[in-house]
N, C-alpha and C positions, 0 to 999 in steps of 0.2 A: 489436523493433518495427520495422515497415516505415516508411520515410521518409514523413512526412506533408507535405502541401502547405501546412501552416499557417505563418502569419507571426507570429513571436513578437517582442515587444519587452520587453527587460529593463531595468529602472530600478533601479540600486543604486550607491551612492556608494563601495562598497568595491572597489578595483581588483583584488584578489586574487580575489574572487567573480566579477567580470566576466571575468577571464582564464580561470577555470575553466569557466565557462558558455559562453565563446566557443569552447572546445574541444569541449565536450559537445554543446550544442544543435544546431549545424549538421549533425552526423551524423544527426539524427533529424527535423529540420524544414527545410522548403524555404528559408525566409528568416528570419534572425535579426538584430536590431539591439540594441545595448547602449548605453545612455547613463548618465552618472553623476549626472545631476541631474534632478529633476522639473520644474525650470524649463523644460526643453526638451521636456517631455512633450506639451503641447497641440499644438505645431507638428509634432512627430513623428507624433502621431495623424493629423493632417491629411495629411501627406505620405506617411507609410509605410502607414497604414491597417491596423494589426495586427489580427489575429483574436483574440489573447490577449496580455495584459500581465502580466508577472511583476514585481510592485511591492514593493519594500522598504518597511517600515513606518516607518522612522526615518531622517531626513536632518538635516543641520545647516543648517536654513533659518530664515527669519524668520516662518514660519507660526506663528501663535499660537492655533490653534483647538483645541489639546489634543494631537492626534497627527497627524504629517504624513501617514502612510499613509491614515488615514481621510479627511482633507481631500482628498488627491489622488484617492482612490477616488471621492468625490462628484463631483469635477470631471470625471473620466472618464465617469462615468455620465450626467452632465448633457449632455456633448457627444457621446458615442458610447455610448448605452445597450446596443447590441448587442454591444459588445466585452466579452469575458469577462476578468475581473481575478483572478489568483491572488496572494494576499499572501505576502510572504516575511518571515518574523518569527523573532525569538529566542524562546527558551522563556518568558522572563519576560513576553513580550507576547501569550501565547496568548489571554488574555481580550479583549485589543484585537482580535485576529484573529477571534475569535468574533463580536464586535460588527461587524467589517467584513463578515462573511458575512451578518449581519442587514441590512446596508445595500447588499447586492447583489453582494459578492464571490463568485466561484464556489467557492473553496476557499482553504486556506492550507497552506504548506509551512514546517516548522520547521528552522532552521539548528542545527547542520550537517545537511545534507540527505542522503537516501539517493537515489542517481541514478535507480534504477528507479522509485521512488515519485514523484519529480519529473517524469520523462518521462511516466509514466502519467497524472498529474494534468494536465499540460499538454495531453496527447492528449485526455483526457476534456473538458477546457475547450473545446478546438477542436470536438469532436463536438457539444457544446452550442451553441456558436456557429454551427456549420453547420446544425444543426436550426432555430435561430431565423431564419437568413437564407436557408434553402432549399438550401444547398450540400450535396453528397453527401460525407460524411466518408470519409477513407481508413481502412479497417478496420484495427485493431491486430492484429498477429500475435503469437501466443503465444511465450514463451520456449521454447527446445528442451526436450522431455521425454526424459529418459534412463531407459530401461526396464530395461536390464540383462537378465540371463538367469536370475535366481533364480525359484524357484517362486512366491513371493508376488507379485512384480511381473508375472510372466507372467500370473498369474490375473487381476490388476487390469486389465492391458492387454486381455485378452479381454473382460472385462466392459465396459470403455470402448468397445471396438469395437461392442458390441451396443447400448449405450444412447445413444451420442453423437448419432445421428441422430434420436432421439426428443426430446420436450420434457419428459421426466421429470425432476422435481426431484432433485438430487443432494446428499447430505451427505458431506463429506469429513472424516475425522477422522485424528488423528495428532499426535505431539509437535511442537513448534515446530521449524522447520528442515527438516522432512521433505519439503517441496515441495508443500504442499497448494495454494498459489496457482498453481504451475506445472501441476499436474494439472488444476485448474479451466480454465486456459487451453487445455490440450490437449482437454478435452471440448468447449469452445467451438470450437476450431479444426476439429474433426471434425464438427461439427453442421451442420445446414441453415442455421444463422444466422451462419455464419462471416464473411459479408460485412457484417454489422451490428456495432455496437459491443458490446464487453464492458466493463461498467462495474463497477469494483471499489470496495468500501466496507469500510473497517476499522471494523466495528461497535464494537469495543472502545474506539475513540478518540472515538466520538460522545458529546458531552455530552448530558444530558437535555433541556437547553433548545434544542438544535439538532437533536434527533432527527427531529422531524416536518418541519421546514424542509428539512433535508439530504436526507431520503429522498423526501418528497412535494412539496417546493417551497413557495413562498409567492408572494402577489400583492402588488403595490405597495400600500402603506398598511396591510398586515396587522398591523403593529406599529410601534412608534416607530422612525423611521429606515429603514423598508423603502421605499427610494426607487425600487425597480425590481422587476419580477417576477423570480423565481428558479426555474429549472427543477430539480426534484429528481432524484435518482438513478434512480428508477423511470422517469421520462419519458426521461431520457437513454438508458436501456437499452431503450427501446421497440423491439421488433422484434429485439433481440439478447439478451444474457445479462447478468443482475445477479448479481455475485459478492459475497456477504456474508461476509466474513472475521470470525473471532472472535465468531460469533453467540451463543455461550454467555455472553458478557458483557453482553448486552442486559438491562437491569432488567426484573423481572417485569411491572410495570405498563405498560411500553412494548411488551412482547411482544404484548399484545392488539391494539395499533394495527397492528403488523406483520401479524398474523394476519388481521385484517379486510381489509387490502389484498390479501393473497394469496388469500383465499377469494372476495372479490368481483371480483378482477381489475380493480379501479378505484382510483384515488387521488383525494383532494381536496386541493388546495393550501391551506396555512394562510391564512386570511382569505377564502376563497372557499367557495362552496356547490356549484359544479359538479363532478359526478363525471367523471373523465377515465379512459376505458378504457385499460388497459395490457396490452401483449403481450410478455411476457418469459419467458425460461427462467431459473429460479432455481438457483443453486449456492451452497451454504453450506459453511463450514468451521469447525472448532473443535478445540482441543486438550483440551477438557473431556469428561468423561463425562456426556453429556446424560441417559442413562437413570437414572443415579444422581441427577442434579439433578431429574428429574421425580419420582422417589421422594421426594426431600426437599422438593418443593414450590417450588423455585427456578426451574423452567423448565416452562412450560405443556405438558401432555401433548398437547393438540390441535395446538399449534404444532409439537411434536416429530414427530408423525406426518405433518403437512403437509410438513415439509422433508425427510423421511426416506424418500421413495419408493425411491430407490436409495442404498445405503451403500457408500462406498469407504474402506477403512482403510489408510493408508500406514504400513508398519512402520518402526521406527527404524533408522537406518543400522547400528547395532551388531548388528541382527538379519539384515543382508544384507552381510556383510563382503566377499564376493566382488566386490561392486560398487564398493568403495572405490577401488581402484587405477584402474579405467576412468573413474570420475568425476574422480579427480584428473588423469588425463591430458586429459580434456575441459576442465577448468579451466586446465591448463597451456596448452593451445592457445588458449584464449579470452584469457587475460591476456598471453601472449607477443605476440599480435597487438595487444592494446590498448596495451601499454606498449612495444611495438617491441623486445622482447627475444628473443634467439636461444636460447630454452629449448624443448627438444623431448621431454622424457620424465623418468622416474624411474629411479634405480638400484634394483636388487633389494632392497637394504637399506632405502632410503627407503620403498619400497612396503610392505615388512614392517613398518616402524615405523608407517605410517599405518593398516595393517590391524589392528594390535594396540591402537590407541587406542580409548577408550570412546565418543568423539564424542557427548557429552551435548548438543551443539548441532546435531547431525546434519549434513545436507548444507550448511546455511548455515555451520556452523563449519569444515567441510572447505574449502568455497569460500574463506572468508576466510584460512584457513591457507595455501592454495596461492597466492592472490593475493599475499600478503606474501613468500612464498618466491620467487615469480617476480621480484618487484621487487628483492629483495636479493641474489639469486643471481648469482654471477659465472662460473658454468660453463654448459655447454650442456645439462646434465641436473641435476635436483634430487637432492642427496644428503641423508643423514641430517643433516648439519650445517646444511642450509638449512631443515629442518623444525623450526619452533618450535610445540610443542604447548601449548595453554592448558589449565590445570587449573581454570579458573574455573567458576562455576555457570551453569546455563542454567535460565530459568524453567519450561520445560516438564517438565524431569526433575529439576532442582535438584541439590543435593549428594546424597550416598548416602542413600536413603530407608530409614527403618526399616520393618519388616514391616507396621506398622499405619498408616504415614504416607500421607496422601492426596496426590494431585498438587497440590491447592490449598495444603496445609500446606507442602509442599516448595517451591512456588512463593513463598509468603510468606516462608519461611525464607531462600531465596535472595535475595530482594529486600532483606530486612532486613540480611543479611550484607553485601551490596554497598553498601548505604547507609552502614554502619558503616565498611567498608573504604576507601570514597572520601570519608568525612566529609560526606556529603550532597550531593556534587557530582553533580547529576542528569545532566549530559552523560556523565561518566565511568561513572555507574551503568548508564545506558541502553546505552552502548557495551559494557560488560563482559557485560551480559545479552543483548546482541544483539537489542534491541527499540528501537522508535521512542520518542522522548520523549513524544508524546501517549499512547501505549500505557502507558508507565511511569507517566504522570500518572494515568491511569485506574486502574491497579493500586494506586497509592499511596492513592488515595481508597478503593478497594474494601477494602484491608486496614487502613485507618485508620492509615497509617504517617506 
């Protein structure tokens, strides 16, 4: 992500969280201030004039209005309605965070957070603020795309070169961890819209009650406690690219609303009657078999054809083993710089060990493996002893599948096994499956676990 000119204010009473964010955020945003108490909030808004506030939802204060985060959100919106607020919440408070979005919050981040998701959410909030105030946002740049030299990836690259400068809708499929979001970013980077925002939405984490408000926005007074207008993801992406990840998880009755917006190229905010024209390039991604879902009646055929103008399928990492070592080298360079370690490569034995692993979690699993190895390594190159290979399940491929087992059955089995293994500890389950907790929450609901 290119460094943004955004001014970010963090309000959190946890000193460890403030210390971590003090290291992370200044690398990506022009000005960052961190305060431990919301009692300082109003004066800092006046003095610092932040574009985006990252607001913890729970403090030890004398506020007795139910939840401190909701109270201070209301105070911010009263005094500075153009300031975007991203709520910082624990998993147990997700419902309160949803309520916060109804009251005007831009989005919420669940602790412990994923750095890339946090940075993207703050950047999107700043883009929204800039659109409201007339500022020109600094366009986000995609993460680096590693193509490799294999036949499959070379073929995908040639296709991307042909379609990137068009406005053709793109559907990207592949197992979890194969880099669908990175490929989407590459398509955007090479497009004519590269200087405009790319707005990313995890459709699998959207609750049904938030679906329309999140995608299409709402107006002040649209529902109880809607104290301010909220710009939806379609409007935020106007002129740029909208990336809908995990589109296969959208319930059937909500797919019609998405299809209508795509067909008409207009959206209507919740509580309003005015149709707003939108100019977006749509990219979707899923790890599901949408053709099978269409046959089973769980995914609309007309929506499938609407999003499937161009189809890119990313093969699993185990199908392109020649790229494992070069990818590992790339991650070694990245994390050596990040953690200030003097690690510069792999021994042949370590490279052979990596190449022989099944990588059920694909590139994401490899990346996590190398990050840990770089942190713990005591030498200048990674050896076999530094490589700790996980044998856990991944929801996209799950444990070894029987010949008749579907991906969804394997996914459900993997989640149930992880829930049993960690005694229902959702943080540990999400971490072991390498998915976010909101996504885990949606999948638990889906499989009635």
